[in-house]
N, CA, C and O of each residue as an XYZ file, in Angstrom:
404
protein
N      84.410    110.287    167.191
C      83.900    111.250    165.688
C      85.078    111.040    164.861
O      86.112    111.541    165.303
N      85.151    110.432    163.793
C      86.466    110.657    162.874
C      86.274    111.773    161.896
O      85.339    112.571    161.819
N      87.520    111.648    161.051
C      87.551    112.580    159.724
C      87.157    111.621    158.556
O      87.398    110.416    158.475
N      86.338    112.619    157.456
C      86.211    111.879    156.408
C      86.217    112.627    155.081
O      85.665    113.708    154.878
N      86.838    111.985    154.300
C      86.832    112.712    152.719
C      86.023    112.210    151.842
O      85.927    110.995    151.669
N      85.273    113.180    151.118
C      84.244    112.665    150.021
C      85.015    112.773    148.556
O      85.282    113.905    148.153
N      85.311    111.840    147.901
C      86.448    112.047    146.419
C      85.445    111.331    145.424
O      85.077    110.159    145.353
N      85.074    112.680    144.536
C      84.575    112.334    143.210
C      85.215    111.087    142.177
O      85.434    110.038    142.783
N      85.463    111.076    141.050
C      86.212    110.113    140.405
C      86.647    111.326    138.891
O      86.764    110.832    137.769
N      86.790    112.494    139.055
C      86.788    113.703    137.762
C      88.382    113.690    138.022
O      88.970    112.890    138.750
N      88.931    114.688    137.316
C      90.251    114.767    136.954
C      91.123    115.725    138.133
O      92.320    115.706    138.418
N      89.891    116.634    138.730
C      90.679    117.587    139.556
C      91.240    116.784    140.978
O      92.079    117.279    141.731
N      90.559    115.362    141.193
C      91.218    114.675    142.240
C      92.518    113.821    141.860
O      93.068    113.129    142.717
N      92.984    113.893    140.558
C      94.202    112.910    140.137
C      95.513    113.081    140.839
O      96.275    112.155    141.117
N      95.763    114.718    141.177
C      96.871    115.057    141.604
C      96.773    114.200    143.314
O      97.843    114.012    143.893
N      95.760    113.846    143.838
C      95.725    113.764    145.495
C      96.101    112.205    145.312
O      95.779    111.370    144.466
N      96.781    112.172    146.270
C      97.872    110.947    146.818
C      96.549    109.787    147.760
O      96.684    109.720    148.982
N      95.769    109.245    147.317
C      94.114    108.952    148.045
C      94.656    107.675    149.306
O      93.999    107.444    150.322
N      95.811    107.053    148.993
C      96.268    106.050    149.855
C      97.062    106.944    151.039
O      97.242    106.452    152.153
N      97.415    107.985    150.780
C      98.208    108.852    151.789
C      97.084    109.570    152.331
O      97.113    109.759    153.548
N      96.156    109.985    151.719
C      94.708    110.539    152.470
C      94.259    109.714    153.368
O      93.755    110.064    154.435
N      94.401    108.675    153.026
C      93.693    107.578    153.838
C      94.117    107.293    155.040
O      93.397    106.679    155.828
N      95.296    107.682    155.337
C      95.788    107.785    156.746
C      95.635    108.780    157.440
O      96.354    108.951    158.424
N      94.504    109.813    157.035
C      94.170    110.920    157.842
C      92.302    110.722    158.122
O      91.577    111.384    158.863
N      92.037    109.843    157.433
C      90.303    109.488    157.803
C      89.801    108.817    156.581
O      90.235    109.154    155.479
N      88.939    107.912    156.711
C      87.806    107.581    156.088
C      87.481    108.301    154.771
O      87.154    109.480    154.640
N      87.654    107.232    153.687
C      87.582    107.982    152.315
C      86.236    107.160    151.668
O      86.225    105.931    151.600
N      85.062    108.039    151.185
C      83.783    107.711    150.632
C      84.108    108.181    149.442
O      84.554    109.318    149.286
N      83.953    107.513    148.682
C      84.180    107.457    146.936
C      82.956    107.417    146.232
O      81.926    106.808    146.522
N      83.222    108.193    145.210
C      81.988    108.278    144.202
C      82.057    107.417    143.065
O      83.144    107.362    142.490
N      81.104    106.731    142.629
C      80.842    106.004    141.085
C      82.086    105.483    140.810
O      82.702    104.811    141.637
N      82.551    105.771    139.584
C      83.877    105.093    139.162
C      85.317    105.027    139.586
O      86.254    104.509    138.978
N      85.318    105.620    140.690
C      86.697    105.750    141.490
C      86.753    104.060    141.857
O      87.954    103.815    141.960
N      86.216    103.191    142.023
C      86.580    101.960    142.131
C      87.371    101.407    141.481
O      87.991    100.494    142.026
N      87.628    101.700    140.227
C      88.204    101.206    139.201
C      89.815    101.613    139.247
O      90.661    101.164    138.474
N      90.001    102.352    140.083
C      91.190    102.980    140.333
C      92.007    103.213    141.962
O      93.172    103.507    142.232
N      90.564    102.873    143.016
C      91.237    103.097    144.380
C      89.801    102.365    145.054
O      88.671    102.446    144.573
N      90.104    101.818    145.993
C      88.983    100.834    147.063
C      89.025    101.787    148.153
O      89.871    101.811    149.047
N      87.926    102.663    147.989
C      87.838    103.683    149.326
C      86.769    102.749    150.393
O      86.125    101.717    150.205
N      86.912    103.525    151.407
C      86.310    102.821    152.633
C      84.849    102.361    152.329
O      84.335    101.243    152.286
N      84.369    103.611    152.134
C      82.848    103.237    151.028
C      82.617    103.902    149.946
O      83.152    104.987    149.718
N      81.774    103.310    149.139
C      81.724    103.474    147.521
C      79.948    103.570    147.233
O      79.050    102.730    147.290
N      79.982    104.935    146.930
C      78.613    105.578    146.687
C      78.198    105.798    145.325
O      78.788    106.689    144.712
N      77.201    105.088    144.681
C      76.603    105.344    143.211
C      75.075    105.477    143.532
O      74.460    104.732    144.294
N      74.528    106.589    142.803
C      73.328    106.936    142.740
C      72.915    106.421    141.166
O      72.062    105.533    141.158
N      73.372    106.831    139.944
C      73.284    106.625    138.747
C      73.083    105.121    138.363
O      74.146    104.501    138.339
N      71.991    104.404    138.063
C      71.849    103.181    137.529
C      72.516    102.909    136.668
O      72.385    101.691    136.787
N      73.300    103.042    135.672
C      73.962    102.549    134.683
C      75.380    101.971    135.650
O      75.680    100.798    135.871
N      76.025    103.101    136.068
C      77.536    102.924    136.864
C      76.941    102.139    138.311
O      77.934    101.744    138.921
N      75.827    101.821    138.974
C      75.641    101.040    140.254
C      75.260     99.936    139.632
O      75.697     99.082    140.403
N      74.847     99.479    138.938
C      74.890     98.314    138.081
C      75.897     97.483    137.677
O      76.095     96.275    137.809
N      76.512     98.410    137.139
C      78.280     98.091    136.541
C      79.057     97.689    137.746
O      79.455     96.524    137.710
N      79.412     98.485    138.965
C      79.861     98.111    140.122
C      79.219     96.598    140.389
O      79.848     95.556    140.574
N      77.898     96.776    140.357
C      77.638     95.392    141.313
C      77.778     94.222    140.491
O      77.964     93.172    141.107
N      77.719     94.158    138.981
C      77.936     93.156    138.508
C      79.392     92.963    138.200
O      79.731     91.932    137.618
N      80.210     93.792    138.512
C      81.967     93.437    138.461
C      82.111     92.659    139.885
O      83.224     92.323    140.288
N      81.161     92.446    140.476
C      81.688     91.996    141.842
C      82.290     92.650    143.291
O      82.458     92.160    144.408
N      82.563     94.168    142.647
C      83.148     94.652    143.878
C      82.341     94.752    145.024
O      82.961     94.641    146.082
N      80.717     94.992    145.133
C      79.895     94.927    146.001
C      80.099     93.537    147.046
O      80.039     93.651    148.270
N      80.277     92.601    146.549
C      80.602     91.691    147.363
C      81.732     91.654    148.274
O      81.669     90.924    149.263
N      82.696     92.320    148.061
C      83.929     92.172    148.564
C      83.967     93.595    149.242
O      84.783     93.659    150.161
N      83.223     94.809    148.975
C      83.489     96.197    149.512
C      82.243     96.901    150.014
O      81.083     96.563    149.781
N      82.615     97.824    150.664
C      81.367     98.431    151.109
C      80.557     99.622    149.997
O      81.112    100.682    149.708
N      79.500     99.326    149.583
C      78.780     99.903    148.575
C      77.424    100.208    148.595
O      76.476     99.444    148.413
N      77.424    101.364    148.826
C      75.766    101.948    148.985
C      75.011    102.431    147.461
O      75.607    103.135    146.647
N      73.833    101.999    147.285
C      73.473    103.019    145.936
C      71.647    102.388    146.285
O      71.207    101.550    147.072
N      71.103    103.141    145.425
C      69.571    103.440    145.767
C      68.694    102.074    145.581
O      67.742    101.828    146.321
N      69.036    101.354    144.699
C      68.428     99.937    144.429
C      69.326     98.773    144.304
O      69.755     98.253    143.274
N      69.505     98.502    145.366
C      70.992     97.278    145.335
C      70.047     96.315    144.601
O      68.829     96.203    144.737
N      70.793     95.715    143.879
C      70.303     94.379    143.403
C      71.017     92.866    144.405
O      72.148     92.483    144.705
N      69.823     92.459    144.606
C      69.483     91.350    145.536
C      70.853     90.452    145.227
O      71.285     90.150    144.115
N      71.353     90.148    146.385
C      72.634     89.242    146.039
C      73.949     89.412    145.928
O      74.917     88.679    146.134
N      73.784     90.746    145.487
C      74.917     91.617    144.999
C      75.890     92.368    145.921
O      76.900     92.956    145.537
N      75.466     92.274    147.154
C      76.364     92.668    148.298
C      76.096     94.247    148.844
O      76.173     94.595    150.022
N      75.807     95.000    147.844
C      75.605     96.378    147.725
C      74.533     96.580    148.801
O      73.719     95.687    149.034
N      74.525     97.982    149.590
C      73.434     98.214    150.582
C      72.837     99.328    150.038
O      73.211     99.953    149.046
N      71.700     99.581    150.885
C      70.599    100.495    150.313
C      71.254    101.915    150.767
O      71.836    101.931    151.852
N      71.203    102.871    150.146
C      71.169    104.249    150.730
C      70.567    104.649    151.915
O      69.545    104.054    152.256
N      71.036    105.606    152.657
C      69.890    106.080    153.687
C      68.536    106.098    153.318
O      68.350    105.677    152.176
N      67.673    106.406    153.843
C      66.232    106.139    153.806
C      65.638    107.648    153.163
O      64.645    107.984    152.517
N      66.731    108.275    153.681
C      65.856    109.863    153.178
C      67.754    109.886    151.969
O      68.941    109.805    152.284
N      67.118    110.017    150.823
C      67.936    110.668    149.880
C      68.418    111.860    150.433
O      67.965    112.290    151.494
N      69.370    112.475    149.752
C      69.996    113.572    149.663
C      70.516    114.240    148.233
O      71.696    114.509    148.009
N      69.444    114.454    147.328
C      69.437    114.622    146.268
C      69.841    113.474    145.150
O      69.672    112.309    145.508
N      70.300    113.682    143.983
C      70.220    112.797    143.211
C      71.699    112.272    142.615
O      71.940    111.359    141.825
N      72.604    113.216    143.310
C      74.044    112.624    143.320
C      74.566    112.046    143.804
O      74.068    111.652    144.859
N      75.883    111.567    143.457
C      76.352    110.103    144.380
C      77.234    111.347    146.056
O      77.233    110.984    147.232
N      77.676    112.347    145.665
C      78.473    113.455    146.292
C      77.688    113.507    147.512
O      78.150    112.894    148.474
N      76.625    114.102    147.650
C      75.854    114.631    148.885
C      75.232    113.279    149.695
O      74.853    113.239    150.866
N      75.244    112.440    148.933
C      74.645    111.037    149.586
C      75.882    110.188    150.467
O      75.690    109.371    151.368
N      77.279    110.678    149.879
C      78.231    110.296    150.487
C      78.161    110.935    151.733
O      78.098    110.207    152.723
N      78.158    112.180    151.884
C      78.658    113.066    152.720
C      77.607    112.772    153.931
O      77.808    113.117    155.095
N      76.518    112.118    153.491
C      75.040    112.154    154.342
C      75.679    110.866    154.927
O      76.053    111.020    156.089
N      75.941    109.375    154.296
C      76.746    108.447    154.989
C      77.862    108.525    155.917
O      77.960    107.877    156.959
N      78.757    109.430    155.428
C      79.708    109.790    156.137
C      79.337    110.479    157.983
O      79.718    110.083    159.085
N      78.527    111.526    157.594
C      77.893    111.869    158.905
C      77.420    110.915    159.499
O      77.653    110.854    160.706
N      76.543    109.774    158.826
C      75.820    109.195    159.843
C      76.444    108.171    160.457
O      75.929    107.591    161.413
N      77.687    107.832    159.933
C      78.847    107.161    160.154
C      79.404    107.298    161.255
O      79.871    106.373    161.920
N      79.407    108.785    161.632
C      79.982    109.600    162.664
C      80.887    110.441    162.237
O      81.426    111.125    163.108
N      81.216    110.592    161.143
C      82.391    111.501    160.466
C      82.172    112.985    160.489
O      81.049    113.486    160.437
N      83.106    113.557    160.554
C      82.850    115.309    160.563
C      83.472    115.759    159.493
O      83.464    116.963    159.235
């Protein structure tokens, strides 16, 4: 079992040094976090940001999970059972599924 951190993209996370945090465990990021930092896994549930992430080419290069991945984008589908409609709970579910604590 490994340690994991779920990080949103709001202003409250800005003082956190994500590169340093990454040395302590895997980072599961949400939504637009990808614009400033590449987490170990990115999760997006909202259709507009999910589409933007996939169209940027990010999903072909990095692990990205969303509800309805665009074919050929490289994005993967979220777990079969969604955990609400927000990215955060779904990121936690993925982290737990990956064996994180």
